[in-house]
C-alpha positions as CSV (number, residue, x, y, z in Angstrom):
1,M,0.5,27.4,-21.6
2,Q,1.1,27.0,-17.9
3,H,-2.6,26.4,-17.4
4,N,-2.6,23.4,-19.8
5,S,0.4,21.8,-18.0
6,V,-1.4,22.2,-14.6
7,Q,-4.4,20.5,-16.1
8,M,-2.2,17.6,-17.5
9,V,-0.6,17.1,-14.1
10,K,-4.0,17.0,-12.4
11,K,-5.3,14.5,-15.0
12,E,-2.2,12.4,-14.6
13,T,-2.4,12.5,-10.8
14,F,-6.2,11.6,-11.0
15,G,-5.4,8.6,-13.2
16,E,-2.6,7.5,-10.8
17,L,-5.0,7.8,-7.9
18,I,-7.6,5.6,-9.7
19,R,-5.0,3.0,-10.7
20,F,-3.6,3.1,-7.1
21,G,-7.1,2.4,-5.8
22,I,-7.4,-0.7,-8.1
23,V,-3.9,-2.0,-7.1
24,G,-4.5,-1.1,-3.5
25,T,-7.9,-2.9,-3.4
26,T,-6.3,-6.0,-5.0
27,S,-3.4,-5.9,-2.6
28,A,-5.6,-5.3,0.4
29,A,-7.8,-8.2,-0.6
30,I,-4.8,-10.5,-0.9
31,H,-3.4,-9.2,2.5
32,Y,-6.7,-9.6,4.3
33,G,-7.5,-13.0,2.8
34,I,-4.1,-14.4,3.9
35,Y,-4.5,-12.7,7.3
36,W,-8.0,-14.1,7.8
37,V,-7.0,-17.6,7.0
38,L,-3.8,-17.6,9.1
39,M,-5.3,-15.8,12.1
40,H,-7.1,-18.9,13.0
41,W,-3.8,-20.8,13.5
42,M,-1.3,-18.3,14.7
43,N,-0.8,-15.0,16.5
44,V,-2.6,-12.1,14.7
45,N,0.5,-10.1,14.4
46,V,2.4,-12.9,12.6
47,A,-0.6,-13.6,10.4
48,Y,-0.9,-9.9,9.5
49,T,2.8,-9.7,8.7
50,I,2.8,-12.7,6.5
51,G,-0.2,-11.3,4.6
52,Y,1.5,-7.9,4.3
53,I,4.7,-9.4,2.9
54,L,2.9,-11.5,0.2
55,S,0.7,-8.6,-0.8
56,F,3.7,-6.3,-0.9
57,L,5.2,-8.4,-3.7
58,V,2.1,-8.1,-5.8
59,N,1.7,-4.4,-4.9
60,Y,5.2,-3.5,-6.0
61,Y,4.9,-5.1,-9.4
62,L,1.5,-3.7,-10.1
63,S,2.3,-0.2,-8.7
64,A,5.4,0.1,-10.9
65,H,3.9,-1.2,-14.2
66,F,0.2,-0.3,-13.9
67,T,-0.2,2.6,-11.5
68,F,2.9,4.7,-12.3
69,K,3.9,3.3,-15.7
70,E,7.5,2.8,-14.6
71,K,9.9,-0.1,-14.9
72,T,10.9,-2.0,-11.8
73,S,14.5,-1.2,-10.7
74,A,16.7,-1.6,-7.7
75,K,16.3,2.2,-7.0
76,N,12.5,2.3,-7.0
77,G,12.4,-1.1,-5.4
78,L,14.4,0.1,-2.4
79,G,12.3,3.3,-2.2
80,F,9.1,1.2,-2.4
81,G,10.4,-1.1,0.2
82,G,11.3,1.8,2.5
83,A,7.9,3.4,2.0
84,H,6.3,0.1,2.8
85,L,8.4,-0.5,5.8
86,T,7.1,2.8,7.1
87,N,3.6,1.8,6.0
88,Y,3.9,-1.6,7.7
89,L,5.0,0.0,11.0
90,L,1.9,2.2,10.8
91,H,-0.3,-0.8,10.0
92,I,1.0,-2.9,12.9
93,V,0.8,-0.1,15.4
94,L,-2.8,0.8,14.3
95,L,-3.8,-2.9,14.2
96,N,-2.7,-3.4,17.9
97,F,-4.3,-0.1,18.9
98,F,-7.6,-1.1,17.3
99,L,-7.4,-4.5,19.0
100,W,-6.6,-2.8,22.3
101,I,-9.6,-0.6,22.1
102,G,-11.8,-3.6,21.5
103,L,-12.3,-4.0,17.8
104,S,-12.5,-7.6,16.7
105,P,-9.5,-9.2,14.9
106,E,-11.8,-9.4,11.8
107,L,-12.6,-5.7,11.7
108,A,-9.4,-4.1,13.0
109,P,-7.5,-4.4,9.7
110,I,-10.4,-2.6,7.9
111,A,-10.0,0.4,10.3
112,V,-6.2,0.3,9.7
113,L,-6.7,0.6,6.0
114,A,-8.9,3.7,6.4
115,I,-5.9,5.5,7.8
116,A,-2.9,3.7,6.1
117,V,-4.1,3.8,2.5
118,P,-4.0,7.6,2.0
119,T,-0.7,7.8,3.8
120,N,0.7,5.0,1.6
121,F,-0.4,6.7,-1.7
122,V,1.6,9.8,-0.8
123,L,4.7,7.7,0.1
124,V,4.5,5.4,-2.9
125,R,3.8,8.3,-5.4
126,F,6.8,10.1,-4.0
127,V,9.0,7.0,-4.6
128,F,7.9,6.5,-8.2
129,K,8.1,10.2,-9.1
130,H,11.5,10.8,-7.5
131,F,13.3,7.5,-8.1
132,K,12.5,7.0,-11.7
133,S,14.3,4.2,-13.5
134,K,16.4,5.4,-16.4
């Protein structure tokens, strides 16, 4: 009996990971698209932040309803916001690091995502599993 429940958890986690990838790709495309357009007219950190905030809104809605099959609530919204504040700080530090070592402003966000996406999955999954709406 315990073996079946372990298999169900693995299957559920795998499905969440796939859906997270879809939502993350969508959010990253929105973020990068906004960043790419705005970086031509303003500081890259400001452009990156604006893109992050707008993609965050889409990401929260899709993560709740599609990835983790939960309702949006103040509780998971605050947790999601906290996870994404941590994630944003990681993003902005890595962005500036990659720019500092010589990556172009067009490629630096892609390098950031390679590190930040796995970290974000763990944080967001924790939020939706531990701050379930009732």
